[in-house]
C-alpha positions as protocol buffer text, in pm:
chain_id: "A"
residue {
  index: 1
  type: MET
  ca { x: -1124 y: 1218 z: -483 }
}
residue {
  index: 2
  type: ILE
  ca { x: -897 y: 1245 z: -183 }
}
residue {
  index: 3
  type: ARG
  ca { x: -525 y: 1217 z: -261 }
}
residue {
  index: 4
  type: LYS
  ca { x: -302 y: 1035 z: -13 }
}
residue {
  index: 5
  type: ALA
  ca { x: 69 y: 958 z: -17 }
}
residue {
  index: 6
  type: PHE
  ca { x: 285 y: 760 z: 221 }
}
residue {
  index: 7
  type: VAL
  ca { x: 621 y: 589 z: 244 }
}
residue {
  index: 8
  type: MET
  ca { x: 705 y: 235 z: 348 }
}
residue {
  index: 9
  type: THR
  ca { x: 1024 y: 28 z: 355 }
}
residue {
  index: 10
  type: VAL
  ca { x: 1100 y: -292 z: 167 }
}
residue {
  index: 11
  type: TYR
  ca { x: 1388 y: -512 z: 286 }
}
residue {
  index: 12
  type: PRO
  ca { x: 1706 y: -461 z: 78 }
}
residue {
  index: 13
  type: ASP
  ca { x: 1716 y: -817 z: -53 }
}
residue {
  index: 14
  type: MET
  ca { x: 1341 y: -828 z: -129 }
}
residue {
  index: 15
  type: HIS
  ca { x: 1297 y: -567 z: -403 }
}
residue {
  index: 16
  type: GLU
  ca { x: 1229 y: -824 z: -675 }
}
residue {
  index: 17
  type: GLU
  ca { x: 1000 y: -1031 z: -454 }
}
residue {
  index: 18
  type: TYR
  ca { x: 801 y: -721 z: -354 }
}
residue {
  index: 19
  type: GLU
  ca { x: 749 y: -631 z: -717 }
}
residue {
  index: 20
  type: LYS
  ca { x: 664 y: -992 z: -811 }
}
residue {
  index: 21
  type: ARG
  ca { x: 398 y: -1015 z: -541 }
}
residue {
  index: 22
  type: HIS
  ca { x: 238 y: -694 z: -665 }
}
residue {
  index: 23
  type: THR
  ca { x: 257 y: -805 z: -1028 }
}
residue {
  index: 24
  type: GLU
  ca { x: 63 y: -1112 z: -918 }
}
residue {
  index: 25
  type: ILE
  ca { x: -176 y: -922 z: -686 }
}
residue {
  index: 26
  type: TRP
  ca { x: -476 y: -1127 z: -587 }
}
residue {
  index: 27
  type: PRO
  ca { x: -794 y: -1038 z: -780 }
}
residue {
  index: 28
  type: GLU
  ca { x: -991 y: -1053 z: -453 }
}
residue {
  index: 29
  type: LEU
  ca { x: -764 y: -784 z: -307 }
}
residue {
  index: 30
  type: VAL
  ca { x: -810 y: -563 z: -612 }
}
residue {
  index: 31
  type: GLN
  ca { x: -1186 y: -604 z: -572 }
}
residue {
  index: 32
  type: ALA
  ca { x: -1165 y: -515 z: -203 }
}
residue {
  index: 33
  type: LEU
  ca { x: -964 y: -203 z: -288 }
}
residue {
  index: 34
  type: HIS
  ca { x: -1231 y: -97 z: -539 }
}
residue {
  index: 35
  type: ASP
  ca { x: -1508 y: -182 z: -291 }
}
residue {
  index: 36
  type: HIS
  ca { x: -1342 y: 46 z: -37 }
}
residue {
  index: 37
  type: GLY
  ca { x: -1327 y: 343 z: -272 }
}
residue {
  index: 38
  type: VAL
  ca { x: -973 y: 313 z: -410 }
}
residue {
  index: 39
  type: ARG
  ca { x: -960 y: 432 z: -770 }
}
residue {
  index: 40
  type: ASN
  ca { x: -594 y: 503 z: -839 }
}
residue {
  index: 41
  type: TYR
  ca { x: -305 y: 337 z: -656 }
}
residue {
  index: 42
  type: SER
  ca { x: 64 y: 342 z: -748 }
}
residue {
  index: 43
  type: ILE
  ca { x: 374 y: 236 z: -557 }
}
residue {
  index: 44
  type: PHE
  ca { x: 728 y: 341 z: -656 }
}
residue {
  index: 45
  type: LEU
  ca { x: 1059 y: 202 z: -529 }
}
residue {
  index: 46
  type: ASP
  ca { x: 1378 y: 394 z: -456 }
}
residue {
  index: 47
  type: LYS
  ca { x: 1631 y: 110 z: -476 }
}
residue {
  index: 48
  type: GLU
  ca { x: 1906 y: 315 z: -311 }
}
residue {
  index: 49
  type: THR
  ca { x: 1710 y: 372 z: 10 }
}
residue {
  index: 50
  type: ASP
  ca { x: 1470 y: 72 z: 2 }
}
residue {
  index: 51
  type: LYS
  ca { x: 1185 y: 321 z: 37 }
}
residue {
  index: 52
  type: LEU
  ca { x: 849 y: 272 z: -126 }
}
residue {
  index: 53
  type: PHE
  ca { x: 645 y: 578 z: -219 }
}
residue {
  index: 54
  type: ALA
  ca { x: 273 y: 509 z: -244 }
}
residue {
  index: 55
  type: TYR
  ca { x: 14 y: 736 z: -401 }
}
residue {
  index: 56
  type: VAL
  ca { x: -355 y: 656 z: -376 }
}
residue {
  index: 57
  type: GLU
  ca { x: -680 y: 831 z: -460 }
}
residue {
  index: 58
  type: ILE
  ca { x: -976 y: 738 z: -245 }
}
residue {
  index: 59
  type: GLU
  ca { x: -1344 y: 829 z: -236 }
}
residue {
  index: 60
  type: ASP
  ca { x: -1380 y: 853 z: 139 }
}
residue {
  index: 61
  type: GLU
  ca { x: -1154 y: 831 z: 448 }
}
residue {
  index: 62
  type: GLU
  ca { x: -1402 y: 610 z: 635 }
}
residue {
  index: 63
  type: LYS
  ca { x: -1412 y: 352 z: 353 }
}
residue {
  index: 64
  type: TRP
  ca { x: -1031 y: 362 z: 331 }
}
residue {
  index: 65
  type: GLU
  ca { x: -999 y: 299 z: 705 }
}
residue {
  index: 66
  type: LYS
  ca { x: -1238 y: 2 z: 688 }
}
residue {
  index: 67
  type: LEU
  ca { x: -1015 y: -166 z: 430 }
}
residue {
  index: 68
  type: SER
  ca { x: -763 y: -248 z: 704 }
}
residue {
  index: 69
  type: SER
  ca { x: -1011 y: -485 z: 871 }
}
residue {
  index: 70
  type: ALA
  ca { x: -1115 y: -664 z: 550 }
}
residue {
  index: 71
  type: GLU
  ca { x: -1021 y: -1032 z: 569 }
}
residue {
  index: 72
  type: ILE
  ca { x: -843 y: -1033 z: 231 }
}
residue {
  index: 73
  type: ASN
  ca { x: -641 y: -728 z: 331 }
}
residue {
  index: 74
  type: GLN
  ca { x: -540 y: -896 z: 658 }
}
residue {
  index: 75
  type: LYS
  ca { x: -421 y: -1201 z: 460 }
}
residue {
  index: 76
  type: TRP
  ca { x: -223 y: -975 z: 225 }
}
residue {
  index: 77
  type: TRP
  ca { x: -50 y: -808 z: 517 }
}
residue {
  index: 78
  type: VAL
  ca { x: 60 y: -1147 z: 654 }
}
residue {
  index: 79
  type: TYR
  ca { x: 177 y: -1247 z: 305 }
}
residue {
  index: 80
  type: MET
  ca { x: 386 y: -930 z: 273 }
}
residue {
  index: 81
  type: THR
  ca { x: 543 y: -947 z: 621 }
}
residue {
  index: 82
  type: PRO
  ca { x: 857 y: -1133 z: 503 }
}
residue {
  index: 83
  type: VAL
  ca { x: 941 y: -868 z: 243 }
}
residue {
  index: 84
  type: MET
  ca { x: 884 y: -536 z: 418 }
}
residue {
  index: 85
  type: GLU
  ca { x: 881 y: -356 z: 753 }
}
residue {
  index: 86
  type: THR
  ca { x: 555 y: -427 z: 934 }
}
residue {
  index: 87
  type: ASN
  ca { x: 386 y: -354 z: 1263 }
}
residue {
  index: 88
  type: PRO
  ca { x: 295 y: -626 z: 1516 }
}
residue {
  index: 89
  type: ASP
  ca { x: -48 y: -660 z: 1348 }
}
residue {
  index: 90
  type: HIS
  ca { x: 133 y: -722 z: 1014 }
}
residue {
  index: 91
  type: SER
  ca { x: 23 y: -387 z: 868 }
}
residue {
  index: 92
  type: PRO
  ca { x: 299 y: -208 z: 679 }
}
residue {
  index: 93
  type: VAL
  ca { x: 493 y: 52 z: 872 }
}
residue {
  index: 94
  type: THR
  ca { x: 385 y: 371 z: 696 }
}
residue {
  index: 95
  type: LYS
  ca { x: 458 y: 739 z: 724 }
}
residue {
  index: 96
  type: ASP
  ca { x: 191 y: 966 z: 581 }
}
residue {
  index: 97
  type: LEU
  ca { x: 306 y: 1254 z: 366 }
}
residue {
  index: 98
  type: LYS
  ca { x: 144 y: 1596 z: 348 }
}
residue {
  index: 99
  type: MET
  ca { x: 49 y: 1719 z: 3 }
}
residue {
  index: 100
  type: VAL
  ca { x: 206 y: 2059 z: -56 }
}
residue {
  index: 101
  type: PHE
  ca { x: 140 y: 2096 z: -429 }
}
residue {
  index: 102
  type: HIS
  ca { x: -90 y: 1956 z: -694 }
}
residue {
  index: 103
  type: MET
  ca { x: -153 y: 2047 z: -1056 }
}
residue {
  index: 104
  type: ASP
  ca { x: -409 y: 1898 z: -1296 }
}
């Protein structure tokens, strides 16, 4: 598995809505994530800074990259646009983090 981590930003008044939308994540999106090699995905919120820390384990970078063009993923991005910082294509604004330590 390949470990990836990145940060995103949720709008200050949208913390609860962000969490609600993920609690009610669409089954079709979960299936698409699995189909694209995602096996472990967690998102954490720092309420003081509005930053989201995401950790994901993927099978393959190419499969992960193809997820962005999946129709259900595109719909999710549009759905999430009102609650978080996004790019013009509705994808979340992300900053990749470099892994500097890991212990099993």
